[in-house]
C-alpha positions in Angstrom: 67.9 -31.1 45.8 70.9 -31.7 43.5 68.8 -33.0 40.7 66.3 -30.1 41.0 69.1 -27.6 40.8 70.6 -29.4 37.7 67.1 -29.4 36.0 66.7 -25.7 36.6 70.1 -24.9 35.2 69.5 -27.0 32.2 66.1 -25.4 31.6 67.5 -21.9 31.9 70.3 -22.7 29.5 67.8 -24.1 26.9 65.6 -21.0 27.2 68.6 -18.7 27.0 69.9 -20.3 23.8 66.6 -20.5 22.1 65.9 -16.8 22.6 69.3 -15.8 21.3 68.7 -17.9 18.2 65.3 -16.3 17.5 66.7 -12.8 17.7 68.9 -13.4 14.6 71.8 -11.3 15.7 69.6 -8.5 17.2 67.9 -7.7 13.9 64.5 -9.2 14.5 62.5 -11.7 12.6 62.9 -11.6 8.8 66.3 -9.9 9.0 69.9 -11.1 9.3 73.3 -9.5 9.9 75.1 -8.6 6.6 78.9 -8.8 6.0 79.6 -5.4 7.5 77.3 -5.9 10.5 74.2 -4.1 9.2 70.7 -5.7 9.3 69.5 -6.9 5.9 66.1 -8.3 5.0 65.8 -12.0 4.1 64.9 -12.7 0.5 61.4 -13.9 0.3 58.4 -13.5 -2.0 58.7 -10.4 -4.1 56.4 -7.6 -3.1 55.3 -5.4 -6.0 55.5 -1.8 -5.0 54.0 1.0 -7.1 56.5 3.1 -9.0 57.5 6.5 -7.5 55.9 9.6 -9.0 58.3 12.2 -10.1 57.0 15.8 -10.2 58.9 18.5 -12.0 59.8 21.5 -9.8 57.8 24.7 -10.3 59.6 27.6 -12.0 61.1 30.2 -9.7 59.6 33.6 -10.2 61.7 36.6 -8.9 59.6 39.7 -8.2 61.5 42.9 -7.5 60.7 44.4 -4.1 58.6 47.5 -4.0 60.4 50.6 -2.8 60.0 50.8 1.0 61.6 54.1 1.8 60.8 57.5 0.1 63.3 59.0 -2.3 66.4 60.4 -0.7 66.3 57.6 2.0 67.6 54.1 2.0 66.8 51.0 4.1 69.7 50.5 6.5 69.9 48.7 9.8 66.1 48.0 9.9 64.7 51.4 9.1 64.7 54.2 6.5 67.8 56.5 6.8 68.8 59.5 4.7 71.7 59.2 2.4 
């Protein structure tokens, strides 16, 4: 029984350490912990990505609002009110 217990303890220790080593500090496969604790990708083959497309913004057109209230009234507090 003593040998069986020792074998189980040894097997659990080996499995425990092997899983911790494959986790690479909690970052996952292909990543490692950087100098400040952040996850960084491991350098491997260079993947060519297409260049980003930059689009110029459209010009802003300001159109004056049409008169909402009749003459002699003004828009105040959500409705037309006399001066």
